[in-house]
C-alpha positions in Angstrom: 101.3 85.2 110.0 102.7 84.1 106.6 101.3 81.3 105.8 97.7 82.8 106.6 95.6 82.3 103.7 94.7 86.1 103.9 98.0 87.1 103.1 98.1 84.6 100.6 94.9 85.9 98.6 95.9 89.2 99.7 99.4 89.3 98.0 97.9 87.4 94.9 95.1 90.1 94.3 97.2 93.2 95.1 99.9 91.6 92.5 97.6 91.2 89.7 96.0 94.8 90.7 99.1 96.4 90.1 99.7 94.9 86.7 96.2 95.4 85.4 96.7 99.1 86.8 99.7 99.6 85.4 98.3 98.0 82.2 95.1 100.4 82.3 97.9 103.1 82.3 100.2 102.0 80.0 97.9 99.9 77.0 94.6 101.8 76.9 93.6 101.8 72.9 91.0 103.1 71.6 89.9 99.9 70.1 89.6 98.1 74.0 87.6 101.2 75.6 85.1 100.3 72.0 84.6 97.0 73.4 83.9 98.1 77.1 81.8 101.2 76.4 84.3 103.7 76.8 85.4 102.4 79.9 89.3 101.7 81.2 88.3 98.7 82.2 92.0 97.0 83.3 92.5 100.3 85.3 89.1 100.4 87.4 89.3 96.6 87.9 92.8 96.7 88.7 92.3 99.2 91.3 89.7 97.4 93.0 92.0 93.9 93.7 94.7 96.4 94.4 92.0 97.5 97.3 90.9 94.5 98.4 94.1 92.5 98.2 95.2 95.8 100.9 92.4 94.8 103.0 92.8 91.1 103.5 96.6 91.7 103.8 95.4 94.9 106.7 93.0 92.1 107.8 95.6 90.1 108.6 97.8 92.2 110.1 95.3 93.5 112.4 93.1 90.3 113.3 95.9 87.5 113.4 94.8 84.3 114.4 96.0 83.3 117.6 96.3 79.6 118.9 94.5 78.2 121.4 95.8 77.5 124.3 95.4 73.5 125.8 96.3 73.4 128.9 99.2 70.7 130.2 97.9 68.1 132.8 100.2 67.0 135.1 101.2 63.6 136.5 100.7 64.8 139.9 
């Protein structure tokens, strides 16, 4: 599961989501809000990315990839 692409993408989305959420909570100035029409876009984008990342990680955990079993031919 560690090298499953869903885990990697989910971890990156969750990490960027955490960073954006913290940025939206800490560094939300009036000038930034004026640029986005009074929306705290860092907070909302961070929460969306965090949710998407957790969905990817949950998907990878609940539906793991199971390799097909190849039948072994005997020499008999």
